[in-house]
C-alpha positions as CSV (number, residue, x, y, z in Angstrom):
1,M,133.1,73.3,90.3
2,D,132.3,69.7,91.2
3,I,135.4,68.3,92.9
4,M,136.2,64.8,93.9
5,P,136.4,64.3,97.7
6,I,139.6,63.1,99.3
7,K,139.6,59.9,101.4
8,N,140.2,60.3,105.2
9,I,140.2,64.2,105.1
10,D,136.8,65.3,106.3
11,D,137.5,69.0,105.9
12,W,139.0,68.8,102.3
13,E,136.4,71.4,101.1
14,M,137.5,74.0,103.6
15,R,141.1,73.4,102.8
16,L,140.3,74.1,99.1
17,K,138.3,77.2,100.0
18,R,141.2,78.7,102.1
19,Q,143.6,78.2,99.2
20,D,141.1,79.6,96.7
21,A,140.8,82.8,98.8
22,C,144.6,83.1,99.2
23,W,145.0,83.7,95.5
24,N,143.2,87.0,96.0
25,C,145.1,87.8,99.2
26,E,142.0,87.1,101.2
27,I,141.6,85.1,104.5
28,L,138.6,83.1,105.5
29,D,139.0,81.9,109.1
30,R,142.8,81.8,109.2
31,P,145.8,82.0,106.9
32,V,146.8,79.0,104.7
33,V,149.4,76.6,106.2
34,C,150.3,73.2,104.8
35,M,152.2,70.5,106.6
36,A,152.9,66.9,105.3
37,V,154.5,64.3,107.5
38,C,155.7,60.9,106.0
39,E,155.5,58.0,108.4
40,P,158.9,57.1,110.0
41,G,160.8,54.4,108.2
42,Y,158.8,54.5,105.0
43,Q,160.6,52.9,102.1
44,Q,159.5,53.2,98.4
45,P,158.2,50.0,96.9
46,E,160.6,48.0,94.8
47,P,160.0,47.8,91.0
48,K,158.5,44.6,89.7
49,Q,161.0,44.5,86.9
50,T,164.7,45.4,86.5
51,H,165.3,48.7,84.7
52,A,168.2,48.5,82.3
53,N,168.7,52.2,82.3
54,M,167.3,55.5,83.7
55,A,164.9,56.0,80.9
56,E,163.2,52.7,81.7
57,Y,163.0,53.7,85.4
58,W,161.4,57.1,84.6
59,L,159.0,55.7,82.0
60,D,157.8,52.6,83.8
61,A,154.3,54.0,84.1
62,E,152.9,51.3,86.4
63,Y,155.8,51.5,88.8
64,Q,155.9,55.2,88.9
65,A,152.2,55.3,89.7
66,E,152.5,52.7,92.5
67,R,155.5,54.5,93.9
68,R,153.8,57.9,94.0
69,L,150.5,56.5,95.5
70,A,152.4,54.5,98.1
71,G,154.1,57.7,99.3
72,I,150.8,59.5,99.5
73,K,149.3,56.8,101.6
74,A,152.3,56.9,103.9
75,T,151.8,60.6,104.5
76,K,149.7,62.6,106.9
77,Y,148.3,65.9,105.7
78,Y,147.8,68.6,108.3
79,G,146.5,72.2,108.1
80,D,145.5,72.9,104.5
81,A,147.7,70.3,102.9
82,L,145.9,68.0,100.4
83,P,147.4,64.9,98.8
84,F,148.5,65.5,95.2
85,T,150.8,64.1,92.5
86,F,151.5,64.5,88.8
87,P,153.4,62.5,86.2
88,N,156.9,63.8,85.6
89,V,159.7,63.6,83.0
90,G,161.5,66.7,84.1
91,P,161.3,70.4,83.2
92,D,161.9,70.0,79.5
93,F,158.7,68.1,78.7
94,F,157.1,71.0,76.8
95,A,160.2,71.6,74.6
96,A,160.7,67.9,74.0
97,C,157.2,67.6,72.5
98,F,158.3,69.9,69.7
99,G,160.5,67.1,68.5
100,G,163.4,66.6,70.9
101,S,164.6,63.9,73.2
102,I,165.0,63.9,76.9
103,L,168.0,62.2,78.5
104,F,167.5,60.6,82.0
105,E,170.8,60.5,83.9
106,E,169.6,60.0,87.5
107,K,166.4,59.3,89.3
108,T,165.9,63.0,89.8
109,T,167.7,64.5,86.8
110,S,166.7,64.8,83.2
111,Y,167.4,67.3,80.4
112,I,166.7,67.9,76.7
113,V,169.3,67.7,74.0
114,P,168.9,71.0,71.9
115,F,168.0,70.1,68.4
116,V,166.9,73.2,66.4
117,K,169.9,74.3,64.3
118,D,168.1,77.0,62.2
119,Y,165.2,79.2,63.1
120,A,163.6,78.3,59.8
121,E,162.9,74.9,61.2
122,L,160.6,76.5,63.7
123,D,158.4,78.0,61.0
124,S,156.4,74.8,60.7
125,M,157.3,73.2,64.1
126,R,154.5,73.0,66.7
127,F,153.8,71.1,70.0
128,N,153.2,67.6,68.7
129,Y,150.6,65.5,70.5
130,Q,151.8,62.5,68.6
131,S,155.4,62.9,69.8
132,E,157.1,60.1,71.7
133,C,157.5,62.4,74.7
134,F,153.8,63.3,74.8
135,K,152.8,59.6,74.4
136,N,155.0,58.7,77.3
137,M,153.4,61.3,79.4
138,E,149.9,60.0,78.5
139,K,151.0,56.5,79.7
140,L,152.1,57.9,83.0
141,Y,148.8,59.7,83.4
142,D,146.8,56.7,82.5
143,A,148.6,54.5,85.1
144,L,148.1,57.1,87.8
145,I,144.5,57.7,87.0
146,A,143.8,54.0,86.9
147,I,144.9,53.3,90.5
148,N,143.7,56.6,92.1
149,D,140.5,56.0,94.1
150,G,140.0,59.2,95.9
151,D,143.5,59.1,97.4
152,C,144.8,62.3,95.8
153,Y,144.4,64.9,93.1
154,I,146.4,64.5,89.9
155,G,147.8,67.7,88.5
156,W,149.4,69.3,85.5
157,P,153.0,68.3,84.6
158,D,155.9,70.6,84.9
159,I,155.6,72.9,81.9
160,H,158.2,75.5,80.9
161,P,157.2,77.6,77.8
162,G,158.6,81.0,76.7
163,G,162.4,81.5,77.1
164,D,162.8,78.1,78.8
165,C,161.2,76.3,75.8
166,L,163.4,78.2,73.3
167,A,166.5,77.4,75.5
168,G,165.6,73.8,75.3
169,L,165.2,73.9,71.5
170,R,168.3,76.0,70.8
171,G,170.5,75.6,73.9
172,S,170.9,78.3,76.6
173,E,174.2,79.7,75.3
174,V,173.0,79.8,71.7
175,L,169.8,81.5,72.8
176,C,171.8,84.2,74.6
177,M,173.4,85.0,71.3
178,D,170.1,84.8,69.4
179,L,168.8,87.8,71.4
180,Y,171.4,89.9,69.5
181,D,171.8,87.9,66.2
182,Y,168.1,87.0,65.6
183,P,165.9,89.2,67.8
184,D,162.9,89.1,65.5
185,Q,162.9,85.4,65.3
186,V,163.2,85.0,69.1
187,K,160.2,87.3,69.5
188,K,158.2,85.5,66.8
189,N,158.8,82.1,68.4
190,V,158.1,83.3,71.9
191,K,154.6,84.1,70.6
192,M,154.4,80.7,68.9
193,V,155.3,78.7,72.0
194,T,153.0,80.8,74.1
195,A,150.1,80.1,71.8
196,E,150.9,76.4,72.0
197,L,150.9,76.6,75.8
198,K,147.4,77.9,75.8
199,K,146.2,74.8,73.8
200,L,148.1,72.5,76.2
201,L,146.6,74.1,79.3
202,D,143.1,73.7,77.7
203,F,143.9,70.1,77.0
204,Y,144.9,69.3,80.6
205,S,142.0,71.3,82.0
206,K,139.6,69.2,80.1
207,K,141.5,65.9,80.7
208,L,141.8,66.2,84.5
209,G,138.5,68.1,85.0
210,A,136.8,65.0,83.6
211,Y,137.9,63.2,86.8
212,K,136.7,66.1,89.0
213,Y,140.2,66.7,90.3
214,A,141.0,70.0,92.0
215,V,143.7,71.9,90.1
216,T,147.2,71.3,91.2
217,G,150.8,71.0,90.1
218,W,154.3,70.7,91.4
219,P,154.3,73.8,93.7
220,G,151.7,71.9,95.8
221,I,148.9,74.4,95.8
222,V,145.5,72.7,95.5
223,S,142.6,74.9,94.4
224,S,139.2,74.8,92.6
225,K,140.6,77.7,90.5
226,R,142.3,77.0,87.2
227,W,145.9,78.1,87.9
228,A,149.4,77.6,86.3
229,V,153.0,78.3,86.9
230,P,154.6,80.9,84.5
231,S,158.4,80.8,84.7
232,C,161.5,81.7,82.9
233,D,164.6,80.1,84.5
234,F,166.6,81.2,81.4
235,A,166.2,84.9,82.6
236,Y,168.9,84.2,85.1
237,M,171.3,84.6,82.2
238,I,170.1,87.9,80.7
239,S,169.8,91.6,81.6
240,T,166.6,93.3,82.8
241,D,166.3,95.1,79.5
242,D,166.5,91.9,77.5
243,F,164.0,90.3,79.8
244,R,161.5,93.1,79.3
245,E,162.1,93.2,75.5
246,F,161.8,89.5,74.8
247,F,160.0,87.6,77.5
248,L,157.9,89.8,79.8
249,E,155.0,90.2,77.4
250,G,154.8,86.4,76.9
251,I,154.7,85.9,80.6
252,R,151.9,88.5,80.9
253,E,149.9,86.6,78.3
254,E,150.5,83.3,80.1
255,C,149.0,84.8,83.2
256,S,145.8,85.6,81.2
257,F,145.2,82.0,80.3
258,T,144.2,81.0,83.8
259,E,142.2,82.2,86.8
260,A,145.3,82.4,88.9
261,S,149.1,82.1,88.6
262,I,152.2,81.8,90.6
263,F,155.6,82.8,89.1
264,H,158.5,80.5,89.8
265,L,161.4,83.0,90.4
266,D,164.5,80.7,90.6
267,G,167.9,81.8,91.8
268,K,169.6,85.0,93.0
269,G,170.4,86.0,89.4
270,S,166.7,86.1,88.6
271,L,165.8,88.4,91.4
272,K,166.7,91.4,89.3
273,H,163.6,90.7,87.2
274,L,161.2,91.0,90.2
275,D,160.2,94.6,89.5
276,A,159.1,93.7,86.0
277,L,157.1,90.7,87.2
278,L,155.3,92.8,89.8
279,E,154.0,95.0,87.1
280,I,151.8,92.1,85.7
281,D,148.3,92.8,86.9
282,K,147.1,89.2,86.5
283,L,150.0,87.6,88.2
284,N,148.8,86.6,91.7
285,T,151.7,85.1,93.5
286,I,155.5,84.8,93.6
287,Q,157.4,81.7,94.6
288,W,160.9,82.9,95.4
289,I,163.5,80.1,95.3
290,Y,166.8,81.5,96.6
291,G,168.8,78.3,96.2
292,A,171.0,76.1,98.4
293,G,173.7,78.0,100.3
294,H,171.8,81.3,100.3
295,G,170.2,81.1,103.7
296,R,166.6,80.3,104.7
297,A,163.3,81.9,103.9
298,S,163.5,84.1,107.0
299,D,166.7,85.7,105.6
300,W,164.7,87.1,102.6
301,I,162.1,89.1,104.4
302,P,162.8,92.3,102.3
303,V,161.9,90.3,99.1
304,Y,158.7,89.1,100.6
305,R,157.8,92.5,101.8
306,K,158.4,94.0,98.4
307,V,156.1,91.4,96.8
308,Q,153.4,92.1,99.4
309,A,153.7,95.8,98.9
310,A,152.9,95.3,95.2
311,G,149.7,93.5,96.2
312,K,150.9,90.0,95.4
313,G,150.9,86.8,97.4
314,V,153.9,84.7,98.3
315,Q,154.5,81.0,98.6
316,I,157.1,80.4,101.3
317,N,158.7,77.1,102.5
318,I,159.9,77.5,106.1
319,G,161.1,75.4,109.0
320,H,158.8,75.5,112.0
321,D,161.5,77.5,113.9
322,E,161.1,80.4,111.4
323,L,157.4,80.9,112.0
324,D,157.7,83.7,114.5
325,T,160.0,85.7,112.2
326,I,157.6,85.3,109.3
327,M,154.6,86.3,111.4
328,Q,156.4,89.3,112.9
329,N,157.5,90.7,109.5
330,L,154.8,89.9,107.0
331,H,151.1,90.2,106.9
332,P,149.2,87.0,106.5
333,E,147.0,87.9,103.4
334,G,148.1,86.0,100.3
335,V,150.7,83.8,102.1
336,F,150.8,80.1,101.1
337,L,152.9,78.8,103.9
338,N,154.5,75.4,103.8
339,V,156.0,74.4,107.2
340,G,158.6,71.7,107.5
341,G,160.2,70.0,110.5
342,I,156.8,68.8,111.9
343,D,157.0,65.3,113.4
344,D,153.4,64.6,114.4
345,E,149.8,65.8,114.8
346,E,150.5,67.5,118.1
347,A,153.2,69.7,116.5
348,A,151.0,70.4,113.5
349,N,148.2,71.5,115.8
350,A,150.5,73.8,117.7
351,V,151.5,75.5,114.4
352,I,147.8,75.8,113.3
353,S,147.0,77.4,116.7
354,K,149.8,79.9,116.3
355,I,148.9,80.7,112.7
356,S,145.3,81.3,113.7
357,K,146.4,84.3,115.7
358,W,148.3,85.9,112.9
359,R,146.8,89.2,112.0
């Protein structure tokens, strides 16, 4: 794969190779560790125009591109970290492109208004590349691509298919009842949105590959391999039996669409589905998000051990003071490690030196 070099990072190819190997729980010269440090006192640029509402703020393509690139240029990337960004309208982008609308309430919060009242509506409904939401996303992409001159890789947007898409179309509470009232329709439409996902992944692979970008997305992994993020946040609300019956097979199929995959397992209520996920042969990695108020990564060692015992990798975000605990309790193969609390290059080099001895 012919990949665009990154400015001011001489070893960008080796950083990619380490992350490529990590998907298969392999290590080249040392385990993967990523650290990014923003310069002290950095402030985001002010918009050139006044935004009358939050929608204007989110969808001001030129400003969003400038804001993201300014943040990248103000950041130092250590270890295996590589600069990346992606256009974003929130987690309901995929569902909204079936015909819905996204509400933007804050600078970091957006959500879809459920709009499908009857499953019969979904018989002819498909992901619409002419929808307002998709066109807005394309404008965000165009603005980012236009000003990116080897500064970063531009990745896929946040895409939530499967149960999350149906929850966006119907509403989470309604979808919970649908599992009992309309089970056949739910299964039928999980298959439909999964098929639409494959087309969208092919679209972005071709679009971004034309600029020789490495493959990346919101988890921050940067790789020459085509990878994606299967997820089902809706599963927090349902039993393990219902998860297996309605959504597991769709997730299994999602994993077959790409060379590698990382499942976003979000919240303590979703942890009950880990056993089912670990049965998916083509799922490479688990990203376990335990949530605010539920400790730190080092408090969840048994979960990471379970994932590793199943032959899968883990992506772990830790503070630098947790490094010893992680190294003492896990093996390094397949660990994508993001280390926070690093202030400068000296501290980053100390982490790299320690990680290099992890066996």
